[in-house]
Each structure stands twice: as structure tokens, then as C-alpha cells.
N, CA, C, O and the ligand as a Tripos MOL2 file, in Angstrom:
@<TRIPOS>MOLECULE
protein
  273   271    69     0     0
PROTEIN
NO_CHARGES

@<TRIPOS>ATOM
      1 N         329.6720  118.6430   95.4330 N.3       1 MET1
      2 CA        329.2930  117.6470   94.4310 C.3       1 MET1
      3 C         328.8510  116.3640   95.1110 C.2       1 MET1
      4 O         329.4570  115.9330   96.0910 O.2       1 MET1
      5 N         327.8010  115.7580   94.5940 N.am      2 ALA2
      6 CA        327.2910  114.5040   95.1650 C.3       2 ALA2
      7 C         328.2780  113.3690   94.8940 C.2       2 ALA2
      8 O         328.8360  113.2620   93.8020 O.2       2 ALA2
      9 N         328.4800  112.5410   95.8880 N.am      3 THR3
     10 CA        329.3910  111.4030   95.7400 C.3       3 THR3
     11 C         328.6430  110.1040   96.0210 C.2       3 THR3
     12 O         327.6640  110.1130   96.7660 O.2       3 THR3
     13 N         329.0830  108.9770   95.4370 N.am      4 PRO4
     14 CA        328.4230  107.6990   95.6930 C.3       4 PRO4
     15 C         328.5670  107.3050   97.1560 C.2       4 PRO4
     16 O         329.6170  107.5150   97.7630 O.2       4 PRO4
     17 N         327.5110  106.7370   97.7190 N.am      5 LYS5
     18 CA        327.5330  106.3560   99.1250 C.3       5 LYS5
     19 C         328.4350  105.1420   99.3490 C.2       5 LYS5
     20 O         329.1590  105.0610  100.3410 O.2       5 LYS5
     21 N         328.3760  104.2070   98.4110 N.am      6 ARG6
     22 CA        329.1720  102.9860   98.5380 C.3       6 ARG6
     23 C         329.9500  102.6980   97.2620 C.2       6 ARG6
     24 O         329.5560  103.0670   96.1560 O.2       6 ARG6
     25 N         331.0690  102.0230   97.4690 N.am      7 ARG7
     26 CA        331.8850  101.5680   96.3560 C.3       7 ARG7
     27 C         331.1130  100.4980   95.5810 C.2       7 ARG7
     28 O         330.4840   99.6290   96.1840 O.2       7 ARG7
     29 N         331.1590  100.5580   94.2390 N.am      8 VAL8
     30 CA        330.5000   99.5390   93.4100 C.3       8 VAL8
     31 C         331.4640   98.3770   93.2280 C.2       8 VAL8
     32 O         332.5960   98.5590   92.7790 O.2       8 VAL8
     33 N         330.9980   97.1630   93.5850 N.am      9 SER9
     34 CA        331.8660   95.9870   93.5370 C.3       9 SER9
     35 C         332.2360   95.6140   92.1010 C.2       9 SER9
     36 O         331.5770   96.0340   91.1490 O.2       9 SER9
     37 N         333.2950   94.8230   91.9600 N.am     10 HIS10
     38 CA        333.7170   94.3330   90.6430 C.3      10 HIS10
     39 C         332.5820   93.5770   89.9880 C.2      10 HIS10
     40 O         332.3380   93.7230   88.7900 O.2      10 HIS10
     41 N         331.8900   92.7730   90.7690 N.am     11 SER11
     42 CA        330.7900   91.9640   90.2560 C.3      11 SER11
     43 C         329.7090   92.8400   89.6400 C.2      11 SER11
     44 O         329.2580   92.5820   88.5240 O.2      11 SER11
     45 N         329.2930   93.8700   90.3580 N.am     12 ARG12
     46 CA        328.2570   94.7690   89.8610 C.3      12 ARG12
     47 C         328.7210   95.5070   88.6140 C.2      12 ARG12
     48 O         327.9720   95.6430   87.6460 O.2      12 ARG12
     49 N         329.9570   95.9800   88.6440 N.am     13 THR13
     50 CA        330.5160   96.7000   87.4970 C.3      13 THR13
     51 C         330.5280   95.8020   86.2680 C.2      13 THR13
     52 O         330.1000   96.2060   85.1870 O.2      13 THR13
     53 N         331.0290   94.5700   86.4440 N.am     14 HIS14
     54 CA        331.1550   93.6600   85.3100 C.3      14 HIS14
     55 C         329.8000   93.2100   84.7900 C.2      14 HIS14
     56 O         329.6350   93.0070   83.5870 O.2      14 HIS14
     57 N         328.8360   93.0530   85.6740 N.am     15 LYS15
     58 CA        327.4880   92.6800   85.2380 C.3      15 LYS15
     59 C         326.8940   93.7950   84.3660 C.2      15 LYS15
     60 O         326.2720   93.5310   83.3370 O.2      15 LYS15
     61 N         327.0970   95.0350   84.7990 N.am     16 ARG16
     62 CA        326.5750   96.1800   84.0530 C.3      16 ARG16
     63 C         327.2540   96.2810   82.6890 C.2      16 ARG16
     64 O         326.5890   96.4820   81.6730 O.2      16 ARG16
     65 N         328.5970   96.1390   82.6720 N.am     17 LYS17
     66 CA        329.3340   96.2660   81.4250 C.3      17 LYS17
     67 C         329.0220   95.1240   80.4650 C.2      17 LYS17
     68 O         329.0520   95.3070   79.2480 O.2      17 LYS17
     69 N         328.7260   93.9570   81.0020 N.am     18 ALA18
     70 CA        328.4060   92.8110   80.1530 C.3      18 ALA18
     71 C         327.1380   93.0880   79.3510 C.2      18 ALA18
     72 O         327.0690   92.7520   78.1690 O.2      18 ALA18
     73 N         326.1490   93.6890   79.9740 N.am     19 GLN19
     74 CA        324.9020   94.0260   79.2890 C.3      19 GLN19
     75 C         325.1460   95.1020   78.2540 C.2      19 GLN19
     76 O         324.6400   95.0260   77.1350 O.2      19 GLN19
     77 N         325.9260   96.1080   78.6310 N.am     20 TRP20
     78 CA        326.1780   97.2440   77.7700 C.3      20 TRP20
     79 C         326.9520   96.8250   76.5270 C.2      20 TRP20
     80 O         326.6140   97.2340   75.4160 O.2      20 TRP20
     81 N         328.0040   95.9970   76.7130 N.am     21 LEU21
     82 CA        328.8120   95.5540   75.5900 C.3      21 LEU21
     83 C         328.0570   94.5670   74.7270 C.2      21 LEU21
     84 O         328.2820   94.4990   73.5180 O.2      21 LEU21
     85 N         327.1550   93.7960   75.3360 N.am     22 GLY22
     86 CA        326.3650   92.8360   74.5790 C.3      22 GLY22
     87 C         325.5270   93.5060   73.5230 C.2      22 GLY22
     88 O         325.3250   92.9470   72.4450 O.2      22 GLY22
     89 N         325.0310   94.7020   73.8130 N.am     23 ALA23
     90 CA        324.2210   95.4390   72.8540 C.3      23 ALA23
     91 C         325.0700   95.9770   71.7130 C.2      23 ALA23
     92 O         324.5620   96.1940   70.6130 O.2      23 ALA23
     93 N         326.3610   96.1950   71.9620 N.am     24 LEU24
     94 CA        327.2390   96.7520   70.9430 C.3      24 LEU24
     95 C         327.6610   95.7280   69.9040 C.2      24 LEU24
     96 O         327.6930   96.0370   68.7120 O.2      24 LEU24
     97 N         327.9870   94.5040   70.3380 N.am     25 VAL25
     98 CA        328.5630   93.5300   69.4150 C.3      25 VAL25
     99 C         327.5350   92.9260   68.4770 C.2      25 VAL25
    100 O         327.8990   92.4860   67.3870 O.2      25 VAL25
    101 N         326.2450   92.8880   68.8620 N.am     26 GLU26
    102 CA        325.2640   92.2470   68.0010 C.3      26 GLU26
    103 C         324.1510   93.2160   67.5960 C.2      26 GLU26
    104 O         323.1630   93.3540   68.3170 O.2      26 GLU26
    105 N         324.3010   93.8840   66.4550 N.am     27 PRO27
    106 CA        323.2420   94.7790   66.0100 C.3      27 PRO27
    107 C         322.0470   93.9750   65.4870 C.2      27 PRO27
    108 O         322.1980   92.8190   65.0920 O.2      27 PRO27
    109 N         320.8630   94.5910   65.4870 N.am     28 ALA28
    110 CA        319.6620   93.9400   64.9860 C.3      28 ALA28
    111 C         319.7950   93.7430   63.4770 C.2      28 ALA28
    112 O         319.9810   94.7040   62.7310 O.2      28 ALA28
    113 N         319.6980   92.4870   63.0360 N.am     29 LEU29
    114 CA        319.8690   92.1700   61.6260 C.3      29 LEU29
    115 C         318.5820   91.6440   61.0290 C.2      29 LEU29
    116 O         317.7610   91.0270   61.7080 O.2      29 LEU29
    117 N         318.4250   91.9020   59.7450 N.am     30 THR30
    118 CA        317.2690   91.3840   59.0130 C.3      30 THR30
    119 C         317.7350   91.0080   57.6100 C.2      30 THR30
    120 O         318.9030   91.1830   57.2640 O.2      30 THR30
    121 N         316.8050   90.4890   56.8070 N.am     31 ILE31
    122 CA        317.1540   90.0940   55.4380 C.3      31 ILE31
    123 C         316.5330   91.0830   54.4640 C.2      31 ILE31
    124 O         315.3550   91.4270   54.5730 O.2      31 ILE31
    125 N         317.3450   91.5380   53.5050 N.am     32 CYS32
    126 CA        316.8740   92.4910   52.5040 C.3      32 CYS32
    127 C         315.7570   91.8660   51.6630 C.2      32 CYS32
    128 O         315.9010   90.7590   51.1430 O.2      32 CYS32
    129 N         314.6410   92.5970   51.5390 N.am     33 ALA33
    130 CA        313.4910   92.0700   50.7900 C.3      33 ALA33
    131 C         313.7700   92.0410   49.2850 C.2      33 ALA33
    132 O         313.1230   91.3070   48.5390 O.2      33 ALA33
    133 N         314.7400   92.8470   48.8510 N.am     34 HIS34
    134 CA        315.0230   92.9460   47.4180 C.3      34 HIS34
    135 C         316.0490   91.9320   46.9470 C.2      34 HIS34
    136 O         315.8450   91.2760   45.9260 O.2      34 HIS34
    137 N         317.1580   91.7920   47.6810 N.am     35 CYS35
    138 CA        318.2270   90.9000   47.2120 C.3      35 CYS35
    139 C         318.5250   89.7470   48.1660 C.2      35 CYS35
    140 O         319.2590   88.8280   47.8030 O.2      35 CYS35
    141 N         317.9740   89.7750   49.3710 N.am     36 GLY36
    142 CA        318.1620   88.6540   50.2880 C.3      36 GLY36
    143 C         319.4260   88.7260   51.1260 C.2      36 GLY36
    144 O         319.7440   87.7920   51.8610 O.2      36 GLY36
    145 N         320.1400   89.8250   51.0150 N.am     37 GLU37
    146 CA        321.3750   90.0280   51.7870 C.3      37 GLU37
    147 C         321.0240   90.2830   53.2620 C.2      37 GLU37
    148 O         319.9780   90.8620   53.5550 O.2      37 GLU37
    149 N         321.8860   89.8580   54.1830 N.am     38 THR38
    150 CA        321.6960   90.1670   55.5940 C.3      38 THR38
    151 C         322.0960   91.6190   55.8420 C.2      38 THR38
    152 O         323.2370   92.0060   55.5870 O.2      38 THR38
    153 N         321.1570   92.4170   56.3370 N.am     39 ILE39
    154 CA        321.4150   93.8450   56.5190 C.3      39 ILE39
    155 C         320.9580   94.2990   57.8950 C.2      39 ILE39
    156 O         320.2030   93.6040   58.5770 O.2      39 ILE39
    157 N         321.4320   95.4890   58.2960 N.am     40 GLN40
    158 CA        320.9940   96.0990   59.5420 C.3      40 GLN40
    159 C         319.5910   96.6580   59.3710 C.2      40 GLN40
    160 O         319.2410   97.1270   58.2880 O.2      40 GLN40
    161 N         318.7890   96.6140   60.4160 N.am     41 THR41
    162 CA        317.4280   97.1210   60.3450 C.3      41 THR41
    163 C         317.4260   98.6420   60.2300 C.2      41 THR41
    164 O         318.3220   99.3130   60.7410 O.2      41 THR41
    165 N         316.4220   99.1730   59.5610 N.am     42 TYR42
    166 CA        316.2330  100.6130   59.3510 C.3      42 TYR42
    167 C         317.4000  101.2720   58.6330 C.2      42 TYR42
    168 O         317.6890  102.4510   58.8350 O.2      42 TYR42
    169 N         318.0780  100.4720   57.7720 N.am     43 ARG43
    170 CA        319.1730  101.0040   56.9610 C.3      43 ARG43
    171 C         318.9420  100.5780   55.5210 C.2      43 ARG43
    172 O         318.3860   99.5090   55.2670 O.2      43 ARG43
    173 N         319.3670  101.4080   54.5810 N.am     44 ALA44
    174 CA        319.3290  101.0190   53.1790 C.3      44 ALA44
    175 C         320.3070   99.8700   52.9670 C.2      44 ALA44
    176 O         321.3720   99.8300   53.5830 O.2      44 ALA44
    177 N         319.9390   98.9350   52.0920 N.am     45 CYS45
    178 CA        320.7840   97.7590   51.8520 C.3      45 CYS45
    179 C         322.0780   98.1800   51.1710 C.2      45 CYS45
    180 O         322.0260   98.8240   50.1240 O.2      45 CYS45
    181 N         323.2450   97.8370   51.7320 N.am     46 PRO46
    182 CA        324.5130   98.2230   51.1110 C.3      46 PRO46
    183 C         324.7870   97.4720   49.8030 C.2      46 PRO46
    184 O         325.5840   97.9300   48.9840 O.2      46 PRO46
    185 N         324.1300   96.3180   49.6040 N.am     47 ALA47
    186 CA        324.3820   95.5180   48.4080 C.3      47 ALA47
    187 C         323.5880   96.0200   47.2010 C.2      47 ALA47
    188 O         324.1240   96.0930   46.0950 O.2      47 ALA47
    189 N         322.3040   96.3690   47.4070 N.am     48 CYS48
    190 CA        321.4790   96.7830   46.2650 C.3      48 CYS48
    191 C         320.9670   98.2130   46.3860 C.2      48 CYS48
    192 O         320.4490   98.7600   45.4120 O.2      48 CYS48
    193 N         321.1010   98.8340   47.5660 N.am     49 GLY49
    194 CA        320.6910  100.2240   47.7390 C.3      49 GLY49
    195 C         319.2050  100.4300   47.9460 C.2      49 GLY49
    196 O         318.7160  101.5560   47.8560 O.2      49 GLY49
    197 N         318.4780   99.3530   48.2240 N.am     50 TYR50
    198 CA        317.0330   99.4580   48.4050 C.3      50 TYR50
    199 C         316.6560   99.6400   49.8680 C.2      50 TYR50
    200 O         317.3020   99.0950   50.7630 O.2      50 TYR50
    201 N         315.6160  100.4050   50.0940 N.am     51 TYR51
    202 CA        315.0200  100.5390   51.4300 C.3      51 TYR51
    203 C         313.5330  100.7370   51.2640 C.2      51 TYR51
    204 O         313.1100  101.6380   50.5390 O.2      51 TYR51
    205 N         312.7330   99.9220   51.9140 N.am     52 LYS52
    206 CA        311.2650   99.9490   51.8490 C.3      52 LYS52
    207 C         310.7530   99.9010   50.4050 C.2      52 LYS52
    208 O         309.8430  100.6400   50.0300 O.2      52 LYS52
    209 N         311.3590   99.0120   49.6010 N.am     53 GLY53
    210 CA        310.8790   98.7880   48.2460 C.3      53 GLY53
    211 C         311.2990   99.8190   47.2130 C.2      53 GLY53
    212 O         310.9310   99.7140   46.0430 O.2      53 GLY53
    213 N         312.0760  100.8240   47.6420 N.am     54 ARG54
    214 CA        312.5340  101.8390   46.6990 C.3      54 ARG54
    215 C         314.0510  101.8900   46.7020 C.2      54 ARG54
    216 O         314.6850  101.6210   47.7220 O.2      54 ARG54
    217 N         314.6400  102.2420   45.5430 N.am     55 GLN55
    218 CA        316.0950  102.3780   45.4850 C.3      55 GLN55
    219 C         316.4780  103.7440   46.0370 C.2      55 GLN55
    220 O         316.0640  104.7770   45.5110 O.2      55 GLN55
    221 N         317.2690  103.7360   47.0990 N.am     56 ILE56
    222 CA        317.6440  104.9640   47.7820 C.3      56 ILE56
    223 C         319.0420  105.4000   47.3340 C.2      56 ILE56
    224 O         319.2710  106.5730   47.0410 O.2      56 ILE56
    225 N         319.9670  104.4470   47.2850 N.am     57 ILE57
    226 CA        321.3310  104.7680   46.8870 C.3      57 ILE57
    227 C         321.6320  104.0520   45.5740 C.2      57 ILE57
    228 O         321.1710  102.9330   45.3500 O.2      57 ILE57
    229 N         322.4050  104.7030   44.7110 N.am     58 LYS58
    230 CA        322.8410  104.0540   43.4810 C.3      58 LYS58
    231 C         324.1120  103.2830   43.7810 C.2      58 LYS58
    232 O         325.0870  103.8440   44.2800 O.2      58 LYS58
    233 N         324.0950  101.9810   43.4730 N.am     59 ILE59
    234 CA        325.2660  101.1380   43.6870 C.3      59 ILE59
    235 C         325.9020  100.8650   42.3240 C.2      59 ILE59
    236 O         325.2800  100.2760   41.4400 O.2      59 ILE59
    237 N         327.1630  101.3100   42.1720 N.am     60 SER60
    238 CA        327.8500  101.0550   40.9060 C.3      60 SER60
    239 C         328.3850   99.6350   40.8930 C.2      60 SER60
    240 O         328.5130   99.0140   41.9480 O.2      60 SER60
    241 N         328.7000   99.1110   39.7130 N.am     61 GLU61
    242 CA        329.1850   97.7410   39.5500 C.3      61 GLU61
    243 C         330.4940   97.5110   40.3170 C.2      61 GLU61
    244 O         330.7220   96.4400   40.8790 O.2      61 GLU61
    245 N         331.3440   98.5420   40.3250 N.am     62 LYS62
    246 CA        332.6580   98.4170   40.9620 C.3      62 LYS62
    247 C         332.5060   98.2120   42.4900 C.2      62 LYS62
    248 O         333.1480   97.3390   43.0750 O.2      62 LYS62
    249 N         331.6570   99.0220   43.1060 N.am     63 THR63
    250 CA        331.5090   98.9250   44.5580 C.3      63 THR63
    251 C         330.7200   97.6910   44.9660 C.2      63 THR63
    252 O         330.8970   97.1790   46.0710 O.2      63 THR63
    253 N         329.8300   97.1980   44.0650 N.am     64 ALA64
    254 CA        329.0250   96.0310   44.3770 C.3      64 ALA64
    255 C         329.8620   94.7700   44.4260 C.2      64 ALA64
    256 O         329.5670   93.8600   45.2010 O.2      64 ALA64
    257 N         330.9170   94.7010   43.5960 N.am     65 THR65
    258 CA        331.7260   93.4840   43.5290 C.3      65 THR65
    259 C         332.7800   93.4290   44.6320 C.2      65 THR65
    260 O         333.1360   92.3440   45.0910 O.2      65 THR65
    261 N         333.2820   94.5920   45.0630 N.am     66 THR66
    262 CA        334.3290   94.5910   46.0820 C.3      66 THR66
    263 C         333.7010   94.5450   47.4750 C.2      66 THR66
    264 O         332.8120   95.3280   47.8120 O.2      66 THR66
    265 N         334.1880   93.6150   48.2540 N.am     67 LYS67
    266 CA        333.7100   93.4850   49.6420 C.3      67 LYS67
    267 C         334.7210   94.1250   50.5850 C.2      67 LYS67
    268 O         335.9260   93.9330   50.4270 O.2      67 LYS67
    269 N         334.2460   94.8710   51.5490 N.am     68 ASP68
    270 CA        335.0240   95.5730   52.5560 C.3      68 ASP68
    271 C         335.9880   96.5980   52.0290 C.2      68 ASP68
    272 O         336.6900   97.2430   52.8080 O.2      68 ASP68
    273 ZN        319.4200   94.3810   49.0510 Zn       69 ZN69
@<TRIPOS>BOND
     1     1     2 1
     2     2     3 1
     3     3     4 2
     4     3     5 am
     5     5     6 1
     6     6     7 1
     7     7     8 2
     8     7     9 am
     9     9    10 1
    10    10    11 1
    11    11    12 2
    12    11    13 am
    13    13    14 1
    14    14    15 1
    15    15    16 2
    16    15    17 am
    17    17    18 1
    18    18    19 1
    19    19    20 2
    20    19    21 am
    21    21    22 1
    22    22    23 1
    23    23    24 2
    24    23    25 am
    25    25    26 1
    26    26    27 1
    27    27    28 2
    28    27    29 am
    29    29    30 1
    30    30    31 1
    31    31    32 2
    32    31    33 am
    33    33    34 1
    34    34    35 1
    35    35    36 2
    36    35    37 am
    37    37    38 1
    38    38    39 1
    39    39    40 2
    40    39    41 am
    41    41    42 1
    42    42    43 1
    43    43    44 2
    44    43    45 am
    45    45    46 1
    46    46    47 1
    47    47    48 2
    48    47    49 am
    49    49    50 1
    50    50    51 1
    51    51    52 2
    52    51    53 am
    53    53    54 1
    54    54    55 1
    55    55    56 2
    56    55    57 am
    57    57    58 1
    58    58    59 1
    59    59    60 2
    60    59    61 am
    61    61    62 1
    62    62    63 1
    63    63    64 2
    64    63    65 am
    65    65    66 1
    66    66    67 1
    67    67    68 2
    68    67    69 am
    69    69    70 1
    70    70    71 1
    71    71    72 2
    72    71    73 am
    73    73    74 1
    74    74    75 1
    75    75    76 2
    76    75    77 am
    77    77    78 1
    78    78    79 1
    79    79    80 2
    80    79    81 am
    81    81    82 1
    82    82    83 1
    83    83    84 2
    84    83    85 am
    85    85    86 1
    86    86    87 1
    87    87    88 2
    88    87    89 am
    89    89    90 1
    90    90    91 1
    91    91    92 2
    92    91    93 am
    93    93    94 1
    94    94    95 1
    95    95    96 2
    96    95    97 am
    97    97    98 1
    98    98    99 1
    99    99   100 2
   100    99   101 am
   101   101   102 1
   102   102   103 1
   103   103   104 2
   104   103   105 am
   105   105   106 1
   106   106   107 1
   107   107   108 2
   108   107   109 am
   109   109   110 1
   110   110   111 1
   111   111   112 2
   112   111   113 am
   113   113   114 1
   114   114   115 1
   115   115   116 2
   116   115   117 am
   117   117   118 1
   118   118   119 1
   119   119   120 2
   120   119   121 am
   121   121   122 1
   122   122   123 1
   123   123   124 2
   124   123   125 am
   125   125   126 1
   126   126   127 1
   127   127   128 2
   128   127   129 am
   129   129   130 1
   130   130   131 1
   131   131   132 2
   132   131   133 am
   133   133   134 1
   134   134   135 1
   135   135   136 2
   136   135   137 am
   137   137   138 1
   138   138   139 1
   139   139   140 2
   140   139   141 am
   141   141   142 1
   142   142   143 1
   143   143   144 2
   144   143   145 am
   145   145   146 1
   146   146   147 1
   147   147   148 2
   148   147   149 am
   149   149   150 1
   150   150   151 1
   151   151   152 2
   152   151   153 am
   153   153   154 1
   154   154   155 1
   155   155   156 2
   156   155   157 am
   157   157   158 1
   158   158   159 1
   159   159   160 2
   160   159   161 am
   161   161   162 1
   162   162   163 1
   163   163   164 2
   164   163   165 am
   165   165   166 1
   166   166   167 1
   167   167   168 2
   168   167   169 am
   169   169   170 1
   170   170   171 1
   171   171   172 2
   172   171   173 am
   173   173   174 1
   174   174   175 1
   175   175   176 2
   176   175   177 am
   177   177   178 1
   178   178   179 1
   179   179   180 2
   180   179   181 am
   181   181   182 1
   182   182   183 1
   183   183   184 2
   184   183   185 am
   185   185   186 1
   186   186   187 1
   187   187   188 2
   188   187   189 am
   189   189   190 1
   190   190   191 1
   191   191   192 2
   192   191   193 am
   193   193   194 1
   194   194   195 1
   195   195   196 2
   196   195   197 am
   197   197   198 1
   198   198   199 1
   199   199   200 2
   200   199   201 am
   201   201   202 1
   202   202   203 1
   203   203   204 2
   204   203   205 am
   205   205   206 1
   206   206   207 1
   207   207   208 2
   208   207   209 am
   209   209   210 1
   210   210   211 1
   211   211   212 2
   212   211   213 am
   213   213   214 1
   214   214   215 1
   215   215   216 2
   216   215   217 am
   217   217   218 1
   218   218   219 1
   219   219   220 2
   220   219   221 am
   221   221   222 1
   222   222   223 1
   223   223   224 2
   224   223   225 am
   225   225   226 1
   226   226   227 1
   227   227   228 2
   228   227   229 am
   229   229   230 1
   230   230   231 1
   231   231   232 2
   232   231   233 am
   233   233   234 1
   234   234   235 1
   235   235   236 2
   236   235   237 am
   237   237   238 1
   238   238   239 1
   239   239   240 2
   240   239   241 am
   241   241   242 1
   242   242   243 1
   243   243   244 2
   244   243   245 am
   245   245   246 1
   246   246   247 1
   247   247   248 2
   248   247   249 am
   249   249   250 1
   250   250   251 1
   251   251   252 2
   252   251   253 am
   253   253   254 1
   254   254   255 1
   255   255   256 2
   256   255   257 am
   257   257   258 1
   258   258   259 1
   259   259   260 2
   260   259   261 am
   261   261   262 1
   262   262   263 1
   263   263   264 2
   264   263   265 am
   265   265   266 1
   266   266   267 1
   267   267   268 2
   268   267   269 am
   269   269   270 1
   270   270   271 1
   271   271   272 2
@<TRIPOS>SUBSTRUCTURE
     1 MET1         2 RESIDUE 1 A MET
     2 ALA2         6 RESIDUE 1 A ALA
     3 THR3        10 RESIDUE 1 A THR
     4 PRO4        14 RESIDUE 1 A PRO
     5 LYS5        18 RESIDUE 1 A LYS
     6 ARG6        22 RESIDUE 1 A ARG
     7 ARG7        26 RESIDUE 1 A ARG
     8 VAL8        30 RESIDUE 1 A VAL
     9 SER9        34 RESIDUE 1 A SER
    10 HIS10       38 RESIDUE 1 A HIS
    11 SER11       42 RESIDUE 1 A SER
    12 ARG12       46 RESIDUE 1 A ARG
    13 THR13       50 RESIDUE 1 A THR
    14 HIS14       54 RESIDUE 1 A HIS
    15 LYS15       58 RESIDUE 1 A LYS
    16 ARG16       62 RESIDUE 1 A ARG
    17 LYS17       66 RESIDUE 1 A LYS
    18 ALA18       70 RESIDUE 1 A ALA
    19 GLN19       74 RESIDUE 1 A GLN
    20 TRP20       78 RESIDUE 1 A TRP
    21 LEU21       82 RESIDUE 1 A LEU
    22 GLY22       86 RESIDUE 1 A GLY
    23 ALA23       90 RESIDUE 1 A ALA
    24 LEU24       94 RESIDUE 1 A LEU
    25 VAL25       98 RESIDUE 1 A VAL
    26 GLU26      102 RESIDUE 1 A GLU
    27 PRO27      106 RESIDUE 1 A PRO
    28 ALA28      110 RESIDUE 1 A ALA
    29 LEU29      114 RESIDUE 1 A LEU
    30 THR30      118 RESIDUE 1 A THR
    31 ILE31      122 RESIDUE 1 A ILE
    32 CYS32      126 RESIDUE 1 A CYS
    33 ALA33      130 RESIDUE 1 A ALA
    34 HIS34      134 RESIDUE 1 A HIS
    35 CYS35      138 RESIDUE 1 A CYS
    36 GLY36      142 RESIDUE 1 A GLY
    37 GLU37      146 RESIDUE 1 A GLU
    38 THR38      150 RESIDUE 1 A THR
    39 ILE39      154 RESIDUE 1 A ILE
    40 GLN40      158 RESIDUE 1 A GLN
    41 THR41      162 RESIDUE 1 A THR
    42 TYR42      166 RESIDUE 1 A TYR
    43 ARG43      170 RESIDUE 1 A ARG
    44 ALA44      174 RESIDUE 1 A ALA
    45 CYS45      178 RESIDUE 1 A CYS
    46 PRO46      182 RESIDUE 1 A PRO
    47 ALA47      186 RESIDUE 1 A ALA
    48 CYS48      190 RESIDUE 1 A CYS
    49 GLY49      194 RESIDUE 1 A GLY
    50 TYR50      198 RESIDUE 1 A TYR
    51 TYR51      202 RESIDUE 1 A TYR
    52 LYS52      206 RESIDUE 1 A LYS
    53 GLY53      210 RESIDUE 1 A GLY
    54 ARG54      214 RESIDUE 1 A ARG
    55 GLN55      218 RESIDUE 1 A GLN
    56 ILE56      222 RESIDUE 1 A ILE
    57 ILE57      226 RESIDUE 1 A ILE
    58 LYS58      230 RESIDUE 1 A LYS
    59 ILE59      234 RESIDUE 1 A ILE
    60 SER60      238 RESIDUE 1 A SER
    61 GLU61      242 RESIDUE 1 A GLU
    62 LYS62      246 RESIDUE 1 A LYS
    63 THR63      250 RESIDUE 1 A THR
    64 ALA64      254 RESIDUE 1 A ALA
    65 THR65      258 RESIDUE 1 A THR
    66 THR66      262 RESIDUE 1 A THR
    67 LYS67      266 RESIDUE 1 A LYS
    68 ASP68      270 RESIDUE 1 A ASP
    69 ZN69       273 GROUP 0 **** ****
């Protein structure tokens, strides 16, 4: 089995992980064109159920009022 030639320093490891974790904590966000809610890109809006100008999911009154 191939093995690494040199040990990777703490600095290199942490620099790599910092970039990797940075992508995890901040997803790409946009504003819903239908209701103005902040939503994730390329996802149907969880507040109104719209995506690309069409209603994709039916949102009932009960689920719309409760947050989390
Ligand atoms: Zn919406």
C-alpha cells in the first residue's frame, strides 16, 4: 500500500480543515421570489413551497406558523 512520504504538519492540516469546514457552515442563500424569505439556492421555499415560480410543495397553515 502506498504511504505518504512526509508527515503533514498541524499548520497544513488546520489550513485544509478550515477551508473544508468553512463550506459547511455557510450554505449559499438567496431570497424567495414569491414570499421574500431567505432560502437555500436550488431548493423549494420551505415557507411558501414555491420553486421557479411554481408551487412544488403544499404548505398547510399549521406547518407554516410553527418554526423549527
Ligand atoms: Zn417563499
